[in-house]
N, C-alpha and C positions, 0 to 999 in steps of 0.2 A: 503494501499500500504506499503508495507517493505519500509526501507531504500536505499538499492539497488536501487529500482524500481523510489525510488524521484531522485537518483542522477541519474541514467540514462535519467530521463524527462530530469532532468539538462543540463545534457550533450547536448541532443538531441536540447533542446530546448533554453536555452541561452547562446548560443555564443554572438549574437547580442550585449547584452549589455555590453560586453567586449570593444566592439569598440568606443560604444556610452560613455562608464566610460572614455575613453581614449583620446576623443575627448573634454570633459567635461573639464579635468582636464587638459588638453592645453591650455582651453580657461582660465581658473582659472589663470594658471601658466603666461600665456601670460599678463594677467588685473598685477600682483602682479609686473610680470620684468620693466613696464612701471610706473605703481604707486610709483614702489623704483627710477625708470630712472630721475622722474622727482620730487619727492622730494629731491633727492641727486644734482638735477641739481638746485634747485628752491634755497637751501639750500649751495649754493658753492659760491665764492666771492674770488678774484683777490688776494694771500696770498703776495707776495710780495709788493703789494699797502698797506695792512693791514698793514705786519710790520714797513713800514717804516714810516704811519700817527703814528702809535703806541709807537717808539723809538722814534721820533719827540717830543711828546707829555712827554714822558717819560723823557728824557732826561732835558725835563724844570720843572718835575718833579709838572707835573698838572697830578694826580694819578684821579681827577673827571672828567676831558677831554678823560683819556684815555678809563676809562671806558663807560663814554656817545657813544664813538666812538664804542666799540664794542656794545652795547645795540642794539644799527645803523643794524651792521650786524646781516642776516639771518644763516649764516653760524657755521656747528658745532663747527668747530675749532675759531670760536671767543668765545662758549659756552664754551669753557674747557679753554681756553687765561682766560677769564672774571674769573673764580674759581678763580686761581690761583693771578689775579691781587685783586682779594680781601680779599686777605690773609696777613698775615706777610709774610717776606719773609722766616723764617725759618716751617711754616706751608704750605707754598704756594704749594709744589711739591706733598703731601700729598692731597691736596685738589685736584689738579691737579688729580692727579691718582682716583681719585674718579670721577669726570665730565669725564675723559676719557673712562669708565666704561660706565656711566650713554648714552655718543654720540653715544658709541658701540651699547649699545641695541635697541638704537633707529633708527640708520642705518642701523640696520642689523634686523628689524622688516617685517615680514614675509615671511624673507630670506632660513627660516629651511624648509621652504612648497616646495620651488625651489630643496633646497638639496634634499628633500626628493623625488618630484617628476625624479630630473634626475636620483634616487641610483634604483628606483622602478620600472619607467615606464617598462620597456623593462621585467619584470619580467611578470606585467599586462597585456602585452601583448603576453608571452611566455601559459599563463594561457588562453589565449582567441586561440591558434595554438590549446592546447593540447586537448580544450572544441572539437573544429572544425574538429580534428584528430578522436576523437571518435565518432563524427556526423556520420566519414565518414566512420568507420569503421562496425559501423549499419548500414550504408548506404546500404555497402558493402554486409553485412551479407544478408539483405532484398531483393538485385537484384541478391542474390543465389554466390556471385564471379564475375558478370559479369562485368567488366569495363565498365564505359560509358561517356560519356560528362558532366554530370550532375556531377559525382562520382570526376572526374576530378575537373570540377571547385570547386568544394567544399572544396576538397584539397589545393589547390589554393585559396580561403578568408580563410583555415585558417594560413597559412604563412605568408598570410599578416598582421594579427593580430600583430606577434613579430615584425614584420619589421615597421609600425605604433607605436609600444609601443617604437622602435631606436628611431625615429626620434621623441616624443614624448620629450624624455630623454635629446638628443643631447643639443637645445636650452636652455633646464630648467637647465644642465652643467656648458652650457656653460656663461648664463647670473649669476647662482649662483658664479662663478668663476671671472666674470668680477669685479659684485656688490663686493666681497670680497675683490680683491684689489685697487680699487679704498677706503674703505673705511680704510683699513690697509695704505695707503699711505695720507690722512687723518688726521687720525689720528696722523701720526707718524711728518706729518708739524705740524699741534698744540702743539706736548710736545715741540719740539724742539725748536720755537719760543716761547711758553711759556716760558721755561726754561733761553733762551736769555733775554728774556726780563725783566724774574724775577730778573736778578743780576743787574739790577735798578733801584729797587725798592727803597724807602728810608726807612731806618734803624727803625726809629722812626716815 
């Protein structure tokens, strides 16, 4: 069997796998979104309360107690601030910058999948539509050019693939953008609070 015949057979019989692929990708994307939402929610803290506690401890020059307070926190912001408090004032900014990058990588874990899914799911759906249309043309040829209900149903099913691809992409893009905004805001709060508190560190 030559290559053209193999491709034709694939087009005639392989349109269904596109639908299942989109369903599988949507399930994976939803699972990642729920896991990231749980992780970010679990590693959160009321920042004004944390800031007030740290300011009070640093006003008393109790650096060890401040570090202990940060160690009790599960938040990514606390990790960033803790890195700054563990260094001298001169090196604190660089240390915090490194901590910000590490926290960013941890919070963005698996989010690339959501971004990729949102960008490419419509094209996967379009592939299913193209395969379905090719199959419809073969059915039309086999029927001698006669339109029938089965052929129209095949065309409709082909167009559904593109719609499913768009439906899979929309929530993936929405989750991706929402997580990115949350991550950006949390890192910005951590940096701002960290720099404010570092000015209160003892110089020696």
